[in-house]
C-alpha positions as CSV (number, residue, x, y, z in Angstrom):
1,A,186.9,136.1,239.6
2,Q,186.0,138.7,237.0
3,A,189.1,137.9,235.0
4,E,188.5,134.3,235.2
5,W,185.0,134.8,234.0
6,E,186.3,136.9,231.1
7,N,188.7,134.2,230.2
8,K,186.0,131.6,230.2
9,K,183.8,133.8,228.1
10,V,186.5,134.3,225.6
11,G,187.1,130.6,225.5
12,F,183.4,129.9,225.1
13,E,183.1,132.3,222.3
14,K,186.2,130.8,220.6
15,L,184.7,127.4,221.0
16,Q,181.4,128.7,219.6
17,R,183.1,130.2,216.5
18,E,185.1,126.9,216.0
19,Q,181.8,125.0,216.3
20,E,180.1,127.2,213.7
21,Q,183.2,126.8,211.5
22,I,183.1,123.1,211.9
23,E,179.3,123.0,211.3
24,N,179.8,125.1,208.1
25,E,182.6,122.8,207.0
26,I,180.3,119.8,207.7
27,K,177.5,121.4,205.7
28,G,180.0,122.0,202.8
29,K,181.2,118.4,203.1
30,E,177.6,117.2,203.2
31,A,176.8,119.2,200.1
32,L,179.9,117.8,198.4
33,L,178.9,114.3,199.6
34,G,175.4,114.8,198.1
35,E,176.9,116.0,194.8
36,H,179.3,113.0,194.9
37,E,176.4,110.6,195.6
38,V,174.5,112.1,192.6
39,K,177.6,111.6,190.5
40,V,178.1,108.1,191.8
41,N,174.5,107.2,191.1
42,E,174.7,108.7,187.6
43,M,178.0,106.8,187.1
44,I,176.4,103.6,188.4
45,A,173.4,104.1,186.1
46,L,175.7,104.7,183.2
47,K,177.8,101.7,184.0
48,A,174.7,99.6,184.4
49,K,173.5,100.7,181.0
50,E,177.0,99.8,179.6
51,I,176.9,96.5,181.4
52,D,173.4,95.7,180.1
53,K,174.6,96.7,176.6
54,S,177.7,94.5,177.0
55,L,175.6,91.6,178.3
56,G,173.4,92.0,175.2
57,L,176.4,92.1,173.0
58,I,177.8,89.0,174.8
59,A,174.5,87.2,174.3
60,D,174.4,88.2,170.6
61,I,178.0,87.0,170.2
62,K,177.2,83.7,172.0
63,D,174.2,83.3,169.7
64,E,176.4,84.0,166.7
65,K,179.0,81.5,168.1
66,Q,176.3,78.9,168.4
67,E,175.1,79.6,164.9
68,G,178.7,79.5,163.7
69,L,179.2,76.2,165.5
70,K,176.0,74.8,163.9
71,Q,177.1,75.9,160.5
72,I,180.5,74.4,161.1
73,G,178.8,71.1,162.1
74,D,176.6,71.3,159.0
75,L,179.7,72.0,156.8
76,E,181.6,69.1,158.4
77,K,178.6,66.8,157.6
78,E,178.6,68.1,154.0
79,I,182.4,67.5,153.9
80,L,181.8,63.9,155.1
81,K,179.2,63.4,152.4
82,L,181.4,65.0,149.7
83,N,184.3,62.8,150.9
84,S,182.0,59.8,150.6
85,K,180.9,60.9,147.1
86,I,184.5,61.5,146.1
87,S,185.5,58.1,147.4
88,A,182.6,56.5,145.5
89,V,183.6,58.5,142.3
90,E,187.2,57.4,142.8
91,D,186.0,53.7,143.1
92,E,183.9,54.2,140.0
93,K,186.9,55.8,138.2
94,V,189.0,52.7,139.1
95,K,186.2,50.4,137.8
96,L,185.9,52.4,134.6
97,N,189.7,52.4,134.1
98,T,189.6,48.6,134.7
99,N,186.7,48.2,132.3
100,T,188.5,50.5,129.7
101,E,191.6,48.3,130.0
102,Q,189.5,45.2,129.6
103,V,187.7,46.7,126.6
104,T,191.0,47.7,125.1
105,D,192.3,44.2,125.5
106,Q,189.1,42.9,124.0
107,I,189.4,45.3,121.1
108,E,193.0,44.2,120.5
109,K,191.9,40.5,120.6
110,I,189.0,41.2,118.2
111,E,191.4,43.2,116.0
112,K,193.8,40.3,115.9
113,K,190.9,37.9,115.3
114,R,189.7,40.1,112.5
115,K,193.1,40.3,110.9
116,K,193.4,36.5,111.2
117,L,189.9,36.1,109.8
118,E,190.7,38.4,106.9
119,K,193.8,36.4,106.1
120,H,191.7,33.2,106.3
121,I,189.0,34.7,104.1
122,E,191.6,35.8,101.6
123,L,192.8,32.3,101.4
124,E,189.3,31.0,101.2
125,M,188.5,33.5,98.5
126,D,191.6,32.5,96.5
127,T,190.5,28.8,96.9
128,M,186.9,29.6,96.0
129,K,188.1,31.7,93.1
130,A,190.2,28.8,91.8
131,E,187.2,26.5,92.4
132,G,184.9,29.0,90.6
133,E,187.3,29.1,87.7
134,K,187.5,25.3,87.6
135,I,183.6,25.2,87.7
136,Q,183.5,27.7,84.9
137,E,185.9,25.6,82.9
138,N,183.8,22.5,83.6
139,I,180.7,24.5,82.5
140,E,182.4,25.5,79.3
141,K,183.6,22.0,78.8
142,L,180.2,20.6,79.4
143,G,178.7,23.2,77.2
144,S,181.0,22.1,74.4
145,E,180.2,18.5,75.0
146,L,176.5,19.3,75.0
147,A,176.9,21.2,71.7
148,E,178.9,18.2,70.3
149,N,176.2,15.8,71.5
150,C,173.5,17.9,70.0
151,R,175.4,18.0,66.7
152,K,175.9,14.2,66.8
153,A,172.3,13.7,67.6
154,E,171.2,15.8,64.7
155,N,173.6,13.9,62.4
156,L,172.2,10.6,63.6
157,A,168.6,11.8,63.2
158,T,169.3,12.6,59.5
159,L,170.8,9.1,58.9
160,E,168.4,6.9,60.9
161,T,164.6,6.4,60.8
162,P,162.5,9.1,62.5
163,K,161.7,6.7,65.3
164,A,165.3,6.6,66.5
165,V,165.5,9.6,68.9
166,V,168.9,10.5,70.4
167,E,167.7,13.5,72.4
168,P,167.5,12.1,75.9
169,K,171.2,12.1,76.7
170,P,171.9,15.7,75.9
171,K,168.7,16.7,77.7
172,E,169.9,14.7,80.7
173,N,173.2,16.5,80.7
174,T,171.5,19.9,80.4
175,S,169.2,19.1,83.2
176,R,172.0,18.1,85.5
177,M,174.0,21.3,84.7
178,T,171.0,23.6,85.2
179,D,170.2,21.8,88.5
180,F,173.8,22.3,89.6
181,L,173.7,26.0,88.6
182,A,170.3,26.6,90.3
183,Q,171.6,25.0,93.5
184,S,174.8,27.1,93.4
185,I,172.8,30.2,92.7
186,K,170.5,29.4,95.7
187,E,173.4,28.9,98.0
188,K,175.1,32.1,97.1
189,E,171.8,34.0,97.4
190,V,171.5,32.6,101.0
191,D,175.1,33.7,101.7
192,L,174.3,37.2,100.4
193,E,170.9,37.6,102.1
194,C,170.6,41.0,104.0
195,P,169.5,40.4,107.6
196,V,167.3,43.5,107.6
197,C,165.3,43.4,104.3
198,F,166.1,39.7,103.5
199,E,166.9,40.7,99.9
200,T,170.0,39.4,98.1
201,A,172.7,42.1,98.6
202,S,174.3,43.6,95.5
203,I,177.5,45.6,95.1
204,P,178.5,47.7,97.1
205,I,178.0,45.4,100.2
206,F,179.0,46.6,103.6
207,M,179.9,44.9,106.9
208,C,180.4,45.4,110.7
209,S,183.6,44.8,112.6
210,E,182.6,41.1,112.9
211,M,182.2,40.9,109.1
212,H,178.4,40.5,109.2
213,L,177.1,41.8,105.8
214,I,174.4,44.3,105.2
215,C,173.1,45.6,101.9
216,N,173.7,49.2,100.6
217,R,170.0,50.1,101.0
218,C,169.8,49.2,104.7
219,R,173.3,50.3,105.9
220,P,172.4,54.1,106.0
221,K,169.2,53.4,108.0
222,I,170.6,51.7,111.1
223,R,173.4,52.4,113.6
224,E,174.3,48.9,114.8
225,C,174.7,45.5,113.3
226,P,171.5,43.5,113.4
227,E,173.4,40.3,113.9
228,C,175.9,41.0,116.8
229,R,174.5,44.4,117.9
230,L,177.9,46.1,117.7
231,P,177.6,49.8,116.7
232,Y,178.9,50.8,113.3
233,T,181.9,53.2,113.7
234,G,183.7,55.4,111.2
235,A,183.2,55.2,107.5
236,A,181.2,52.3,106.0
237,K,183.4,49.2,105.5
238,R,183.1,47.3,102.2
239,H,182.7,43.5,102.5
240,R,185.1,42.5,99.7
241,F,184.5,38.7,100.1
242,A,180.7,39.2,99.8
243,E,181.2,41.4,96.8
244,K,183.3,38.7,95.1
245,T,180.6,36.2,95.9
246,A,178.0,38.7,94.4
247,G,180.2,38.8,91.2
248,E,180.3,35.0,91.0
249,L,176.5,34.9,91.5
250,G,176.1,37.2,88.6
251,K,178.2,35.0,86.4
252,L,176.2,31.9,87.5
253,R,172.9,33.6,86.8
254,K,174.1,34.6,83.3
255,E,175.3,31.0,82.6
256,Y,172.0,29.7,83.9
257,E,170.0,32.0,81.6
258,N,172.1,30.9,78.6
259,L,171.4,27.2,79.3
260,T,167.7,27.7,79.9
261,A,167.1,30.1,77.0
């Protein structure tokens, strides 16, 4: 019985030592668990901060994305407006090209008309020149006849009585000639009247592309023709037909002065 008791005592002591060892191990494990829990909590807190930071970054990125999408929308609207403007400009360009072609055609037609008119004017000028020469010859002939009539009248006056007057006939011829010259001068002055100052133009006489005349005093003062409103372009163009008319007007005035002197 004593031996059995000793065995039980030894067994009990062994169990007590194992229990203390286990309790010590448990305490160590509990300490490790506490340290682990602290580390886990610290890790959770750190991760929470990182998650909050990430969430803030994600929110910022989303805001930037929304702002970017808004800017893209605004740019697309601007692109649509620009495309609309480009389309309108293209249409305007087509219209301008069409108008330019039409203007070019009109210029060509006007140029052809001008050349044709110049040829016609040259023919008219030649005809009028011939007529002027013929009129001049008639004037000279009538002048000779007038002088002859005056001479004959003077001879008759010396032979006949003072009551016999032979003056009326030459006076009548002179009157008819001066009336003819005065009318011719008036017509040419009307043809040479400047549309700006209403004075009779003298050489040099200028013109527009439609051959409307203007005097040399008014031409430097204006930029467009007062008749057709077409702008003057390039160097001033001389109106040769009008200048020839002005030359003929000078001759008629001189002849008129000679007859009325």
